[in-house]
N, C-alpha and C positions, 0 to 999 in steps of 0.2 A: 393616623399617618401611615402606620405599618401595613395596614390592610390595603391602602391605595397603592403602595409600591409593590405589594404582592400581586395585585390585579394587573398592574402595569407590566411586571415581569412575565406574568402568565400570558398576557396578550402579545408581548414581544417574542416569547418563545414559540407561541402558536404561529405567528406570522413568519418567523424564521423557518420553522418546519414546513410551512405551507409553500413558501416561495424559494427557499435556498437549500433545503435538505437534499434534494436530488443532485444539485450542483456539487454539494459537499461530498456526497457519496461517489460521484463520478471522479472528482479530484483525488479522493483517497484510493480508488481503484486504479487510476492512472499512475499515481505515485507508486503503488505496490507493483504494478507491472514493470515500471522502469527500474525499480530496485531489484526485481527478480531477474531482469536482463543483465544488470551489472553483476549480480551474484553468479549468474550462469557463466559469464566471461571469467570471473575469478575462479570458479570451480574448474573450468577448462584449463586455466593456468596452473592450478594445483595438480591436475592430472597430467600435465606435460604437453597439452595442446597449445601451440603458440598463437593464441588469438589476440593477445594484447602485448604490448611492450612490458617486460617484466618490471622495469622501474616504475611504470605507471601503476601496475597492480600492487607493488609493494607500498606505494604511497597511499593507495586506497585501503589497504588491508586493515590498518588500525581503526578506521571509521566503520568498516563493514563487518568486521569479525564478530561483534556482538549480535548482529542480525542473521548470521549464517544458520544458527540453530532453528530460528523461527522459519527461515526460508526453506530449510530441508524438510521441516514438518509440513509446510504448505505444499511442497512439491510431491511429497510421498502420500499425501491424503488422497483417498479415492474420491473421484468426482463423478457425478452423474452427468449424462449428456445434456440433461435439461439445464443444469447449472451453467454450462458453457454457451448455451443458446442466448442470443440477444433478447432483451426484454422488449416486447412489441407494444406494451401499453403506453 
């Protein structure tokens, strides 16, 4: 019985990768882009640029503060022009 569930899970994982993995990657990239935009607004608020209402940014701060470190690393990472080009395949 254990071998059959193993084969079933392998087939399920293969089909998920075949049909849904690209959609999953696009959703993760889109989510990251939206988070980066919000973090950019918050960084502008920290620097004194009035891009958002300060009460809104103060309400968002406890949720987004843990992610600011990763965001700064992502923004400071050197990127090749090929990485920014859209995938044509």
